[in-house]
N, C-alpha and C positions, 0 to 999 in steps of 0.2 A: 888302604882299606882292608887288605888281607890280614895285616898285623892286628888290626882292631878285632876282626873276627876270631883270630887265634887267641887273642887276649880274653875275649868273652868265653871261649871254650875252656881256657885255663881256669877262669874263675868258676865256671860250671863244674869242672872236674874237682876243684878244691872243695867246693861246697858238698858235692856228692860224697867225696872221700871222707870229709869231716863227719857228715851224718852217719856214714857207714861205720867209721872207726870209733867214734865217741859213743854212739848209741848201740853198737854191736848188732846191727840189722843184717843178719846173715842171708836174708833173701835177696839182698842186693849184690851178692858176691860175684855173680856172672856179669852183671852190668859194670861193676867196678873193674873186673878183669878186662873187659872190652875198653873201658876208658884208659886203663893203664897201658894196654897195647897200642892204643892210638897215641898216647903221650910218648911212648917209646919210639914209634915210627916217626913222629914229628921231630923228636930229639935226634934221631939218626940222620934224618934228612938235612937238618940244619947244622949238624956237627961238622959238616965239611968246611964250614967257614971258621972252624976252630973257636967257636963262641963258648965262653965259659958258662953262659946261661943254658946252652944246649946240653952241655955235659951234666949240669945240675938237673935238667929236664930228664935225662936218661936215668940218673940216680933216683929222682922222684918216681919215675915210671916203674923202676925195679921195686921200690918200696911199695907202691900201690899194687903191683902184681903179686908180690909176696903176701901182702896183707889180705888179698882176696882168698887165700887158702889157709892162712893161720892168723892168730891174734897178734896184733902189734901193740906195743906200749902206747898209751894215749899221747904221750909227749912227742913221739915220733910222728903220729898222725897229725897232731896240731902243728908241729913245725913244718911238715910237708905241705899241709893245707895253707898255712900262712905264706910259705914261699910261693906257691902257685897263685895265691890271691894277689900278692904284691907284684908278681911278674905280669899277671893279667892287667892289673891297674896301670902299671907303667906302660904296657902295650897300648892301653886305651888313651893314655895321655900323650904319647909321642906320635 
């Protein structure tokens, strides 16, 4: 049950980050920073199991945190969002 909730949150973060990055909505920067910090905390908690997905979560969180303060190329925003969406969907399926 907790994995499905975490998957839904991953999808929510991906959609918010995509909207923020693609449409350059700067008013969302603080919210995106909080979502990135959440993703970083989740990645650090689950990295103890040496999961490759958790390492990628940490990388995605760093990208999101950096993007909250500076403009990122749209291709990085899209790939990061797609990664989080697919991770969330796989969490929902399993």
